[in-house]
N, CA, C and O of each residue as an XYZ file, in Angstrom:
928
protein
N       2.791     53.870     40.273
C       2.587     53.900     41.868
C       1.095     53.910     42.220
O       0.319     54.668     41.638
N       0.731     53.121     43.109
C      -0.728     53.205     43.669
C      -0.772     54.195     44.751
O      -0.057     54.057     45.743
N      -1.624     55.246     44.603
C      -1.808     56.323     45.655
C      -2.042     55.664     47.047
O      -2.836     54.733     47.179
N      -1.379     56.137     47.996
C      -1.604     55.572     49.325
C      -2.945     55.712     49.852
O      -3.355     54.858     50.638
N      -3.715     56.739     49.495
C      -5.082     56.889     49.848
C      -5.990     55.733     49.606
O      -6.871     55.435     50.413
N      -5.764     55.029     48.409
C      -6.669     54.008     48.039
C      -6.039     52.548     48.100
O      -6.668     51.579     47.675
N      -4.818     52.441     48.629
C      -4.185     51.245     48.761
C      -4.941     50.258     49.620
O      -5.199     50.583     50.779
N      -5.279     49.206     49.204
C      -6.012     48.161     49.950
C      -5.224     46.869     50.218
O      -4.668     46.260     49.305
N      -5.195     46.486     51.453
C      -4.239     45.327     51.893
C      -5.187     44.310     52.595
O      -5.991     44.614     53.477
N      -4.997     43.128     52.115
C      -5.766     41.980     52.811
C      -4.674     41.166     53.591
O      -3.666     40.715     53.046
N      -4.968     41.027     54.894
C      -4.159     40.206     55.701
C      -4.936     38.931     56.051
O      -6.044     39.001     56.584
N      -4.373     37.814     55.762
C      -4.969     36.567     55.991
C      -4.123     35.719     56.891
O      -3.016     35.287     56.570
N      -4.758     35.495     58.117
C      -4.063     34.756     59.221
C      -5.082     34.227     60.205
O      -6.060     34.907     60.518
N      -4.860     33.006     60.701
C      -5.929     32.523     61.697
C      -5.429     32.801     63.087
O      -5.996     32.289     64.052
N      -4.382     33.598     63.229
C      -3.903     34.010     64.618
C      -4.244     35.465     64.881
O      -3.649     36.375     64.304
N      -5.248     35.675     65.795
C      -5.561     37.098     66.044
C      -4.491     38.008     66.391
O      -4.455     39.170     65.986
N      -3.561     37.445     67.190
C      -2.402     38.389     67.609
C      -1.647     38.960     66.390
O      -1.393     40.163     66.336
N      -1.303     38.141     65.456
C      -0.749     38.569     64.273
C      -1.536     39.524     63.492
O      -0.997     40.528     63.025
N      -2.960     39.238     63.299
C      -3.727     40.198     62.604
C      -3.781     41.530     63.276
O      -3.772     42.557     62.598
N      -3.837     41.559     64.561
C      -3.913     42.864     65.238
C      -2.614     43.691     65.051
O      -2.664     44.895     64.798
N      -1.425     42.996     65.185
C      -0.240     43.601     64.957
C      -0.083     44.141     63.525
O       0.291     45.295     63.316
N      -0.375     43.287     62.566
C      -0.175     43.556     61.203
C      -1.156     44.753     60.823
O      -0.797     45.686     60.105
N      -2.324     44.645     61.328
C      -3.363     45.747     60.983
C      -2.812     47.005     61.481
O      -2.826     47.959     60.703
N      -2.320     47.165     62.673
C      -1.812     48.415     63.231
C      -0.573     48.997     62.269
O      -0.463     50.199     62.030
N       0.200     48.143     61.831
C       1.320     48.633     61.050
C       0.841     49.230     59.767
O       1.359     50.255     59.324
N      -0.172     48.590     59.137
C      -0.645     49.037     57.837
C      -1.603     50.279     57.981
O      -1.546     51.186     57.151
N      -2.418     50.311     58.959
C      -3.321     51.448     59.062
C      -2.453     52.748     59.348
O      -2.835     53.858     58.976
N      -1.268     52.546     60.026
C      -0.384     53.775     60.171
C       0.040     54.230     58.923
O       0.414     55.397     58.807
N       0.031     53.331     57.809
C       0.580     53.762     56.506
C      -0.580     54.216     55.578
O      -0.407     54.258     54.360
N      -1.725     54.545     56.137
C      -2.999     55.056     55.379
C      -3.446     54.008     54.422
O      -3.880     54.349     53.321
N      -3.372     52.769     54.762
C      -3.980     51.729     53.819
C      -5.368     51.395     54.426
O      -5.673     51.561     55.607
N      -6.138     50.915     53.480
C      -7.442     50.333     53.905
C      -7.205     48.822     54.148
O      -6.896     48.070     53.224
N      -7.350     48.433     55.347
C      -6.925     47.058     55.675
C      -8.205     46.081     55.820
O      -9.164     46.415     56.516
N      -8.167     44.976     55.192
C      -9.153     43.965     55.408
C      -8.471     42.753     56.087
O      -7.294     42.512     55.819
N      -9.134     42.015     56.917
C      -8.546     40.863     57.472
C      -9.514     39.581     57.314
O     -10.739     39.666     57.228
N      -8.836     38.481     57.291
C      -9.608     37.183     57.173
C      -8.860     36.149     57.990
O      -7.629     36.161     57.993
N      -9.537     35.268     58.672
C      -8.968     34.237     59.405
C      -9.122     32.880     58.750
O      -8.750     31.870     59.346
N      -9.646     32.827     57.571
C      -9.688     31.521     56.799
C      -9.575     31.810     55.342
O      -9.784     32.934     54.887
N      -9.235     30.766     54.604
C      -9.126     30.874     53.187
C     -10.415     31.277     52.457
O     -10.397     32.055     51.503
N     -11.495     30.738     52.924
C     -12.740     30.935     52.245
C     -13.146     32.481     52.356
O     -13.599     33.105     51.397
N     -12.932     33.044     53.647
C     -13.248     34.332     53.799
C     -12.322     35.242     53.019
O     -12.793     36.261     52.516
N     -11.065     34.954     52.886
C     -10.099     35.604     52.086
C     -10.548     35.767     50.695
O     -10.485     36.862     50.136
N     -11.027     34.650     50.087
C     -11.437     34.664     48.638
C     -12.658     35.512     48.487
O     -12.829     36.122     47.431
N     -13.571     35.599     49.523
C     -14.792     36.444     49.420
C     -14.263     37.885     49.381
O     -14.728     38.675     48.559
N     -13.341     38.235     50.211
C     -12.834     39.682     50.223
C     -12.116     39.977     48.909
O     -12.262     41.063     48.348
N     -11.328     38.994     48.410
C     -10.640     39.317     47.063
C     -11.652     39.653     45.934
O     -11.510     40.590     45.147
N     -12.752     38.728     45.946
C     -13.731     38.925     44.885
C     -14.471     40.336     45.029
O     -14.706     41.032     44.041
N     -14.796     40.680     46.233
C     -15.531     41.917     46.443
C     -14.748     43.181     46.492
O     -15.260     44.215     46.064
N     -13.479     43.174     47.010
C     -12.763     44.384     47.171
C     -11.632     44.566     46.205
O     -11.189     45.690     45.971
N     -11.154     43.480     45.636
C      -9.954     43.537     44.723
C      -8.807     44.356     45.301
O      -8.435     45.416     44.797
N      -8.252     43.791     46.416
C      -7.008     44.441     47.089
C      -5.919     44.531     46.155
O      -5.834     43.788     45.177
N      -5.044     45.471     46.451
C      -3.783     45.651     45.783
C      -2.816     44.662     46.214
O      -2.017     44.170     45.417
N      -2.857     44.337     47.496
C      -1.852     43.342     48.094
C      -2.573     42.381     49.005
O      -3.473     42.759     49.754
N      -2.173     41.160     48.929
C      -2.657     40.096     49.807
C      -1.389     39.503     50.561
O      -0.434     39.072     49.914
N      -1.408     39.497     51.858
C      -0.405     38.771     52.640
C      -1.106     37.640     53.336
O      -1.991     37.822     54.172
N      -0.641     36.386     52.927
C      -1.436     35.185     53.220
C      -0.537     34.149     53.936
O       0.485     33.649     53.466
N      -1.082     33.909     55.146
C      -0.493     32.758     55.885
C      -0.813     31.397     55.151
O      -1.919     31.178     54.658
N       0.198     30.532     55.116
C      -0.105     29.235     54.294
C      -0.935     28.236     55.126
O      -1.541     27.321     54.568
N      -0.959     28.407     56.412
C      -1.523     27.428     57.354
C      -2.910     27.922     57.809
O      -3.007     28.576     58.847
N      -3.907     27.644     57.110
C      -5.180     28.201     57.420
C      -6.326     27.156     57.602
O      -6.221     26.079     57.016
N      -7.419     27.418     58.387
C      -8.501     26.461     58.467
C      -9.281     26.453     57.203
O      -9.129     27.337     56.360
N     -10.125     25.454     57.059
C     -11.140     25.268     55.959
C     -10.521     25.091     54.544
O     -10.956     24.230     53.780
N      -9.524     25.900     54.218
C      -8.904     25.723     52.894
C      -7.394     25.801     53.057
O      -6.886     26.641     53.800
N      -6.671     24.916     52.354
C      -5.297     25.039     52.366
C      -4.774     26.310     51.593
O      -5.241     26.689     50.519
N      -3.740     26.922     52.281
C      -3.179     28.080     51.827
C      -2.768     28.002     50.291
O      -2.983     28.958     49.547
N      -2.219     26.928     49.882
C      -1.818     26.836     48.511
C      -2.975     26.895     47.520
O      -2.833     27.417     46.414
N      -4.208     26.311     47.961
C      -5.338     26.404     47.093
C      -5.807     27.900     47.082
O      -6.317     28.392     46.075
N      -5.632     28.541     48.140
C      -6.038     30.031     48.244
C      -5.192     30.723     47.187
O      -5.688     31.516     46.388
N      -3.858     30.392     47.202
C      -2.867     31.135     46.370
C      -3.326     30.883     44.800
O      -3.281     31.820     44.002
N      -3.704     29.759     44.461
C      -4.121     29.432     43.153
C      -5.239     30.317     42.721
O      -5.240     30.861     41.617
N      -6.208     30.460     43.615
C      -7.369     31.195     43.286
C      -6.998     32.744     43.236
O      -7.491     33.444     42.352
N      -6.263     33.197     44.037
C      -5.914     34.638     44.080
C      -5.060     34.970     42.920
O      -5.196     36.058     42.359
N      -4.137     34.050     42.501
C      -3.269     34.290     41.355
C      -4.088     34.496     39.997
O      -3.552     34.990     39.005
N      -5.371     34.101     40.020
C      -6.185     34.307     38.816
C      -6.374     35.801     38.555
O      -6.529     36.210     37.405
N      -6.362     36.578     39.555
C      -6.349     38.072     39.403
C      -4.931     38.599     39.276
O      -4.192     38.736     40.251
N      -4.580     38.893     38.006
C      -3.180     39.285     37.768
C      -2.774     40.566     38.415
O      -1.578     40.805     38.583
N      -3.714     41.418     38.792
C      -3.343     42.764     39.353
C      -3.104     42.687     40.794
O      -2.780     43.731     41.360
N      -3.217     41.601     41.482
C      -2.940     41.510     42.919
C      -1.488     41.134     43.153
O      -1.017     40.157     42.571
N      -0.738     41.893     44.006
C       0.618     41.532     44.559
C       0.358     40.543     45.622
O      -0.555     40.755     46.420
N       1.077     39.490     45.698
C       0.884     38.388     46.596
C       2.064     38.047     47.367
O       3.109     37.775     46.777
N       1.981     38.035     48.814
C       2.973     37.641     49.676
C       2.521     36.414     50.413
O       1.447     36.432     51.014
N       3.311     35.314     50.395
C       3.065     34.169     51.224
C       3.781     34.099     52.448
O       4.955     34.465     52.405
N       3.302     33.691     53.572
C       4.084     33.586     54.804
C       4.055     32.191     55.261
O       3.014     31.544     55.384
N       5.255     31.743     55.513
C       5.379     30.231     55.860
C       6.225     30.247     57.203
O       6.393     31.249     57.899
N       6.724     29.001     57.456
C       7.564     28.748     58.653
C       9.000     28.596     58.184
O       9.279     28.189     57.056
N       9.858     28.924     59.056
C      11.341     28.967     58.703
C      11.861     27.548     58.427
O      12.815     27.346     57.677
N      11.146     26.508     59.111
C      11.725     25.145     58.842
C      11.117     24.432     57.747
O      11.403     23.248     57.569
N      10.266     25.068     56.960
C       9.585     24.508     55.892
C      10.069     25.080     54.484
O       9.311     25.753     53.785
N      11.261     24.800     54.141
C      11.927     25.289     53.008
C      11.115     24.953     51.701
O      11.070     25.770     50.782
N      10.508     23.801     51.638
C       9.718     23.465     50.432
C       8.738     24.295     50.156
O       8.463     24.549     48.984
N       8.046     24.857     51.213
C       6.900     25.817     50.949
C       7.364     26.989     50.190
O       6.638     27.470     49.320
N       8.536     27.490     50.458
C       9.082     28.719     49.744
C       9.305     28.246     48.275
O       8.974     28.994     47.356
N       9.794     27.160     48.056
C      10.160     26.802     46.673
C       8.792     26.691     45.855
O       8.666     27.146     44.719
N       7.849     26.079     46.514
C       6.515     25.881     45.837
C       5.893     27.257     45.549
O       5.414     27.513     44.445
N       5.908     28.104     46.523
C       5.276     29.457     46.445
C       5.885     30.219     45.195
O       5.203     30.805     44.354
N       7.334     30.122     45.193
C       8.021     30.890     44.067
C       7.594     30.309     42.717
O       7.440     31.056     41.751
N       7.401     28.984     42.634
C       7.050     28.407     41.403
C       5.642     28.792     40.976
O       5.340     28.865     39.784
N       4.735     29.052     42.017
C       3.464     29.517     41.836
C       3.390     31.033     41.360
O       2.369     31.492     40.847
N       4.418     31.693     41.542
C       4.556     33.078     41.074
C       4.263     34.097     42.221
O       3.866     35.219     41.909
N       4.429     33.785     43.449
C       4.157     34.766     44.553
C       5.199     35.890     44.380
O       6.265     35.640     43.818
N       4.938     37.026     44.812
C       5.837     38.250     44.580
C       6.995     38.136     45.702
O       8.158     38.478     45.490
N       6.528     37.617     46.907
C       7.559     37.531     48.004
C       7.093     36.379     48.847
O       5.917     36.016     48.872
N       8.054     35.822     49.532
C       7.897     34.749     50.461
C       8.534     35.106     51.687
O       9.751     35.289     51.669
N       7.825     35.244     52.857
C       8.287     35.649     54.207
C       8.220     34.448     55.112
O       7.483     33.496     54.859
N       9.030     34.507     56.212
C       8.999     33.397     57.179
C       8.743     34.020     58.533
O       9.178     35.128     58.843
N       7.998     33.234     59.342
C       7.748     33.590     60.721
C       9.088     33.489     61.451
O       9.918     32.640     61.125
N       9.291     34.365     62.445
C       8.402     35.535     62.878
C       8.605     36.690     61.988
O       9.725     37.079     61.658
N       7.469     37.248     61.594
C       7.488     38.493     60.685
C       7.547     39.732     61.469
O       6.763     39.968     62.388
N       8.477     40.512     61.099
C       8.649     41.799     61.805
C       8.045     43.024     61.158
O       7.854     42.962     59.944
N       7.730     44.094     61.783
C       7.281     45.280     61.112
C       8.132     45.622     59.861
O       7.584     45.966     58.814
N       9.381     45.531     59.976
C      10.250     45.846     58.822
C       9.918     44.991     57.727
O       9.820     45.482     56.603
N       9.712     43.642     57.939
C       9.403     42.676     56.869
C       8.005     43.138     56.219
O       7.847     43.082     55.000
N       7.079     43.560     57.017
C       5.699     43.809     56.438
C       5.798     45.081     55.698
O       5.495     45.071     54.505
N       6.209     46.245     56.296
C       6.223     47.472     55.604
C       7.095     47.672     54.504
O       6.808     48.337     53.509
N       8.358     46.977     54.738
C       9.423     47.091     53.672
C       8.878     46.384     52.458
O       8.973     46.911     51.349
N       8.283     45.151     52.639
C       7.772     44.391     51.474
C       6.643     45.119     50.781
O       6.556     45.161     49.553
N       5.784     45.687     51.597
C       4.599     46.503     50.910
C       5.138     47.652     50.282
O       4.680     48.000     49.194
N       6.116     48.330     50.863
C       6.630     49.540     50.147
C       7.288     49.274     48.865
O       7.164     50.051     47.919
N       8.034     48.121     48.800
C       8.671     47.739     47.475
C       7.627     47.295     46.501
O       7.722     47.653     45.327
N       6.680     46.575     46.884
C       5.686     46.009     45.802
C       4.679     47.048     45.459
O       4.232     47.006     44.313
N       4.243     47.988     46.275
C       3.239     49.015     45.966
C       3.710     50.427     45.893
O       2.918     51.303     45.545
N       4.969     50.713     46.202
C       5.446     52.038     46.055
C       4.965     52.953     47.210
O       4.920     54.173     47.050
N       4.580     52.317     48.459
C       4.100     53.094     49.476
C       5.233     53.858     50.227
O       6.236     53.258     50.614
N       5.064     55.111     50.413
C       6.147     55.755     51.207
C       6.179     55.241     52.642
O       5.153     55.005     53.279
N       7.471     55.072     53.135
C       7.484     54.663     54.577
C       7.316     55.843     55.451
O       7.834     56.915     55.139
N       6.596     55.698     56.563
C       6.433     56.811     57.503
C       7.395     56.742     58.652
O       7.908     55.677     58.994
N       7.631     57.860     59.232
C       8.408     57.950     60.419
C       7.629     57.140     61.575
O       6.399     57.153     61.625
N       8.311     56.532     62.369
C       7.737     55.733     63.600
C       6.864     56.639     64.332
O       7.178     57.814     64.527
N       5.728     56.101     64.761
C       4.778     56.856     65.609
C       5.530     57.261     66.877
O       6.361     56.534     67.421
N       5.161     58.525     67.322
C       5.937     59.079     68.491
C       4.933     59.563     69.459
O       3.884     60.076     69.069
N       5.236     59.407     70.786
C       4.364     59.913     71.829
C       5.081     60.700     72.817
O       6.278     60.469     72.986
N       4.478     61.626     73.506
C       5.092     62.498     74.562
C       5.189     61.727     75.727
O       4.211     61.077     76.097
N       6.261     61.715     76.363
C       6.546     61.052     77.719
C       7.769     61.647     78.274
O       8.723     61.952     77.557
N       7.745     61.819     79.596
C       8.808     62.327     80.274
C       9.442     61.314     81.070
O       8.846     60.859     82.047
N      10.728     60.868     80.715
C      11.345     59.707     81.533
C      12.815     60.109     81.694
O      13.344     60.891     80.904
N      13.460     59.568     82.720
C      14.783     59.895     82.905
C      15.674     59.084     81.970
O      15.492     57.881     81.783
N      16.620     59.772     81.404
C      17.580     59.100     80.409
C      18.944     59.314     80.888
O      19.268     60.444     81.254
N      19.835     58.281     80.926
C      21.123     58.338     81.322
C      21.896     58.053     80.090
O      21.555     57.155     79.322
N      22.965     58.828     79.884
C      23.756     58.687     78.610
C      25.238     58.394     79.036
O      25.741     58.978     79.995
N      25.888     57.509     78.321
C      27.215     57.191     78.519
C      27.954     57.335     77.217
O      27.751     56.553     76.288
N      28.872     58.405     77.139
C      29.558     58.807     75.893
C      31.022     58.611     76.197
O      31.699     59.451     76.789
N      31.484     57.420     75.746
C      32.834     57.056     76.011
C      33.089     57.116     77.599
O      32.502     56.328     78.340
N      33.955     58.043     78.076
C      34.249     58.096     79.532
C      33.417     59.141     80.256
O      33.604     59.349     81.455
N      32.470     59.827     79.534
C      31.696     60.967     80.022
C      30.211     60.446     80.174
O      29.654     59.801     79.285
N      29.609     60.787     81.401
C      28.240     60.329     81.609
C      27.509     61.600     81.888
O      28.074     62.558     82.414
N      26.171     61.611     81.513
C      25.334     62.841     81.742
C      23.963     62.297     81.797
O      23.720     61.137     81.463
N      23.014     63.169     82.240
C      21.620     62.868     82.649
C      20.704     63.851     81.821
O      21.061     64.991     81.523
N      19.581     63.341     81.505
C      18.412     64.237     80.886
C      17.140     63.648     81.107
O      16.974     62.607     81.742
N      16.163     64.384     80.527
C      14.715     63.802     80.542
C      14.284     63.957     79.070
O      14.577     64.881     78.311
N      13.541     62.885     78.820
C      12.927     62.853     77.432
C      11.692     63.809     77.311
O      11.032     64.114     78.305
N      11.424     64.241     76.134
C      10.230     64.933     75.794
C       9.267     64.065     75.036
O       8.047     64.160     75.176
N       9.856     63.216     74.230
C       8.974     62.136     73.540
C       9.831     60.965     73.177
O      11.050     60.957     73.347
N       9.112     59.931     72.648
C       9.909     58.675     72.239
C       9.139     57.960     71.098
O       7.918     58.024     70.957
N       9.967     57.294     70.325
C       9.328     56.346     69.308
C      10.285     55.198     69.230
O      11.352     55.210     69.844
N       9.887     54.180     68.450
C      10.778     53.086     68.225
C      12.082     53.456     67.493
O      13.044     52.690     67.458
N      12.064     54.669     66.911
C      13.255     55.088     66.134
C      14.117     56.037     66.876
O      15.231     56.295     66.422
N      13.705     56.576     67.972
C      14.538     57.527     68.689
C      13.819     58.295     69.830
O      12.671     58.008     70.169
N      14.533     59.264     70.396
C      13.952     60.098     71.488
C      14.602     61.460     71.516
O      15.754     61.677     71.140
N      13.792     62.326     71.977
C      14.322     63.771     72.216
C      14.478     64.020     73.651
O      13.527     63.883     74.421
N      15.783     64.426     74.084
C      16.195     64.467     75.492
C      16.508     65.898     75.714
O      17.150     66.525     74.871
N      16.078     66.452     76.824
C      16.450     67.809     77.402
C      17.517     67.611     78.424
O      17.311     66.889     79.400
N      18.564     68.179     78.251
C      19.812     68.024     79.208
C      20.567     69.320     79.307
O      20.499     70.225     78.475
N      21.305     69.325     80.420
C      22.186     70.480     80.555
C      23.521     70.302     79.886
O      24.342     71.219     79.880
N      23.757     69.116     79.312
C      24.994     68.709     78.559
C      24.754     69.019     77.094
O      23.775     68.598     76.477
N      25.704     69.778     76.579
C      25.756     70.020     75.124
C      26.710     69.017     74.395
O      27.877     68.951     74.781
N      26.298     68.271     73.411
C      27.189     67.413     72.704
C      27.141     67.847     71.182
O      26.330     68.646     70.716
N      28.126     67.202     70.490
C      28.172     67.530     69.056
C      27.174     66.659     68.230
O      27.009     65.464     68.479
N      26.592     67.248     67.346
C      25.650     66.449     66.440
C      26.459     65.462     65.597
O      27.518     65.801     65.069
N      25.957     64.272     65.484
C      26.756     63.179     64.871
C      27.445     62.228     65.853
O      27.861     61.126     65.493
N      27.562     62.728     67.215
C      28.218     61.914     68.123
C      27.292     60.809     68.702
O      26.068     60.936     68.679
N      27.887     59.777     69.196
C      27.069     58.626     69.673
C      27.255     58.538     71.227
O      28.260     58.957     71.801
N      26.163     57.939     71.863
C      26.052     57.633     73.135
C      25.155     56.448     73.488
O      24.167     56.175     72.806
N      25.515     55.753     74.560
C      24.660     54.722     74.998
C      23.632     55.224     75.927
O      23.967     55.653     77.031
N      22.325     55.195     75.526
C      21.240     55.643     76.261
C      20.682     54.577     77.132
O      20.538     53.455     76.647
N      20.366     54.799     78.314
C      19.686     53.816     79.221
C      18.393     54.530     79.808
O      18.472     55.666     80.276
N      17.247     53.849     79.768
C      16.048     54.223     80.309
C      15.017     53.151     80.518
O      15.159     52.028     80.034
N      13.978     53.500     81.240
C      12.883     52.542     81.383
C      11.642     53.327     81.005
O      11.667     54.557     80.947
N      10.531     52.596     80.741
C       9.346     53.182     80.366
C       8.379     53.217     81.496
O       8.495     52.313     82.324
N       7.392     54.152     81.685
C       6.547     54.158     82.802
C       5.674     52.916     82.795
O       5.030     52.527     81.821
N       5.725     52.314     84.036
C       4.856     51.122     84.180
C       5.558     49.833     83.675
O       5.007     48.734     83.743
N       6.665     49.998     83.220
C       7.411     48.822     82.580
C       8.716     48.447     83.484
O       9.436     49.349     83.912
N       8.962     47.199     83.731
C      10.199     46.851     84.480
C      11.507     46.808     83.586
O      12.643     46.841     84.059
N      11.235     46.737     82.359
C      12.476     46.565     81.389
C      13.394     47.849     81.410
O      12.900     48.976     81.450
N      14.613     47.646     81.384
C      15.640     48.655     81.355
C      16.229     48.574     79.930
O      16.780     47.537     79.561
N      16.127     49.617     79.149
C      16.670     49.603     77.784
C      17.967     50.223     77.764
O      18.120     51.254     78.419
N      19.040     49.683     77.024
C      20.280     50.369     76.767
C      20.430     50.334     75.303
O      20.486     49.240     74.741
N      20.497     51.413     74.644
C      20.459     51.514     73.185
C      21.584     52.463     72.676
O      21.673     53.624     73.075
N      22.405     51.927     71.808
C      23.493     52.775     71.182
C      22.634     53.801     70.257
O      21.792     53.397     69.456
N      22.922     55.089     70.445
C      22.195     56.135     69.816
C      23.058     57.216     69.131
O      24.185     57.420     69.583
N      22.631     57.893     68.119
C      23.310     58.990     67.456
C      22.517     60.202     67.559
O      21.318     60.236     67.280
N      23.282     61.325     68.013
C      22.686     62.648     68.052
C      22.545     63.227     66.769
O      23.575     63.479     66.144
N      21.346     63.502     66.229
C      21.124     64.122     64.918
C      21.072     65.643     64.980
O      21.467     66.334     64.041
N      20.582     66.141     66.088
C      20.344     67.638     66.155
C      20.522     68.152     67.551
O      20.091     67.459     68.473
N      21.078     69.233     67.793
C      21.161     69.897     69.155
C      20.493     71.241     69.053
O      20.827     72.089     68.226
N      19.462     71.402     70.003
C      18.732     72.735     70.011
C      19.122     73.383     71.364
O      19.251     72.711     72.387
N      19.305     74.739     71.315
C      19.435     75.534     72.562
C      18.123     75.951     73.062
O      17.407     76.641     72.336
N      17.742     75.603     74.222
C      16.461     75.905     74.856
C      16.516     77.033     75.793
O      17.109     76.863     76.858
N      15.953     78.204     75.520
C      16.033     79.393     76.404
C      15.512     79.058     77.781
O      14.491     78.383     77.915
N      16.223     79.536     78.835
C      15.761     79.547     80.211
C      16.726     80.204     81.073
O      17.910     80.300     80.752
N      16.238     80.672     82.193
C      17.079     81.353     83.145
C      18.137     80.425     83.826
O      17.896     79.250     84.102
N      19.293     81.027     84.068
C      20.298     80.100     84.676
C      21.066     79.326     83.702
O      21.304     79.820     82.600
N      21.487     78.121     84.022
C      22.228     77.360     83.199
C      21.515     77.032     81.849
O      20.314     76.761     81.868
N      22.188     77.046     80.726
C      21.471     76.630     79.461
C      20.952     75.200     79.373
O      21.474     74.289     80.016
N      19.968     75.036     78.605
C      19.389     73.725     78.524
C      19.368     73.407     76.969
O      19.086     74.241     76.108
N      19.705     72.090     76.732
C      19.817     71.720     75.340
C      18.916     70.635     75.022
O      18.685     69.747     75.843
N      18.368     70.663     73.806
C      17.458     69.572     73.223
C      18.295     68.712     72.302
O      18.855     69.161     71.301
N      18.352     67.392     72.714
C      19.142     66.466     71.948
C      18.288     65.424     71.281
O      17.720     64.541     71.924
N      18.208     65.554     69.911
C      17.434     64.626     69.150
C      18.265     63.369     68.804
O      19.205     63.411     68.010
N      17.870     62.259     69.439
C      18.682     61.009     69.241
C      17.952     60.070     68.356
O      16.729     59.950     68.425
N      18.710     59.384     67.502
C      18.237     58.241     66.631
C      18.830     57.037     67.256
O      20.022     57.015     67.563
N      17.962     55.943     67.470
C      18.480     54.715     67.877
C      19.130     54.026     66.703
O      18.518     53.917     65.641
N      20.392     53.542     66.868
C      21.138     53.008     65.729
C      21.405     51.602     65.954
O      21.595     50.896     64.963
N      21.448     51.074     67.155
C      21.651     49.645     67.423
C      20.567     49.207     68.412
O      20.622     49.501     69.606
N      19.634     48.530     67.891
C      18.489     48.126     68.828
C      18.090     46.743     68.399
O      17.879     46.561     67.200
N      17.959     45.717     69.277
C      17.455     44.422     68.956
C      15.976     44.526     68.710
O      15.299     45.453     69.155
N      15.482     43.504     67.959
C      14.087     43.475     67.631
C      13.222     43.336     68.887
O      12.128     43.900     68.917
N      13.660     42.611     69.926
C      12.949     42.529     71.232
C      12.612     43.946     71.754
O      11.465     44.294     72.035
N      13.718     44.746     71.861
C      13.589     46.008     72.498
C      12.708     47.029     71.560
O      11.940     47.853     72.056
N      12.897     46.887     70.239
C      12.115     47.699     69.374
C      10.542     47.439     69.564
O       9.717     48.342     69.701
N      10.248     46.043     69.552
C       8.886     45.677     69.646
C       8.292     46.166     71.020
O       7.140     46.594     71.078
N       9.090     46.092     72.097
C       8.599     46.569     73.344
C       8.240     48.058     73.314
O       7.201     48.450     73.844
N       9.031     48.837     72.741
C       8.852     50.259     72.615
C       7.627     50.569     71.743
O       6.861     51.492     72.023
N       7.464     49.754     70.657
C       6.374     49.946     69.786
C       5.001     49.597     70.503
O       4.009     50.295     70.297
N       4.971     48.526     71.328
C       3.885     48.212     72.157
C       3.521     49.423     73.094
O       2.376     49.859     73.207
N       4.536     49.880     73.701
C       4.365     51.055     74.662
C       3.650     52.267     73.863
O       2.633     52.813     74.290
N       4.239     52.596     72.758
C       3.704     53.685     71.896
C       2.326     53.504     71.509
O       1.449     54.355     71.658
N       2.162     52.276     70.971
C       0.703     51.904     70.552
C      -0.340     52.020     71.616
O      -1.469     52.441     71.366
N       0.076     51.614     72.897
C      -0.790     51.602     73.983
C      -1.048     53.148     74.258
O      -2.185     53.499     74.577
N      -0.111     54.002     74.153
C      -0.271     55.368     74.534
C      -1.254     56.123     73.521
O      -2.063     56.984     73.866
N      -1.055     55.661     72.219
C      -1.921     56.436     71.150
C      -3.211     55.631     70.903
O      -4.026     56.010     70.062
N      -3.398     54.486     71.660
C      -4.654     53.794     71.535
C      -4.844     52.889     70.332
O      -5.984     52.622     69.951
N      -3.792     52.417     69.731
C      -3.823     51.449     68.693
C      -4.016     50.064     69.199
O      -4.063     49.119     68.411
């Protein structure tokens, strides 16, 4: 296993949006991240830094992605992931014949990136980044509805303070919106833990919810909100 502190990842893509997103994912994993927007620059970084993992978009300026693959494969110690387009099945077959470790297709999600890196390098997966935010949360649990306010949120779940006590392990449909955003999220969630919060008058309960059914669109929206709050 390569220690997380020294894990080097090279991201090669000529789309700045993808590079920014991918860089934020990997820096959260304590990786040292290098980026390149062309094949020539990628080969310079490979020669100088000897990264442990290279994630390479096949469609690059100046040098064809397959030529870059050939050069990088000369270094047997590098794990290599090629990224192509869903409608270009031949690319995947060629890459596998060339010996790439994994072939991914656009659109690439956070789970694709981190999951693949974790498998190839033995990197531990971290809990989703979490930020403190107070928002109104409405819960629909079968025929029972209740209200609470969040203490924090991540793309994986939220902690809600409510006067309603529920059983750990029970599920509820949580509905909420994020400050400054028009989107309304409705996410099937599971209560992992219930805390009793001391206060005068009616008791208050802390409900730790895990989001169990969330589409990629909703997850990415929450990730963007969290990243904005923490300055990534």
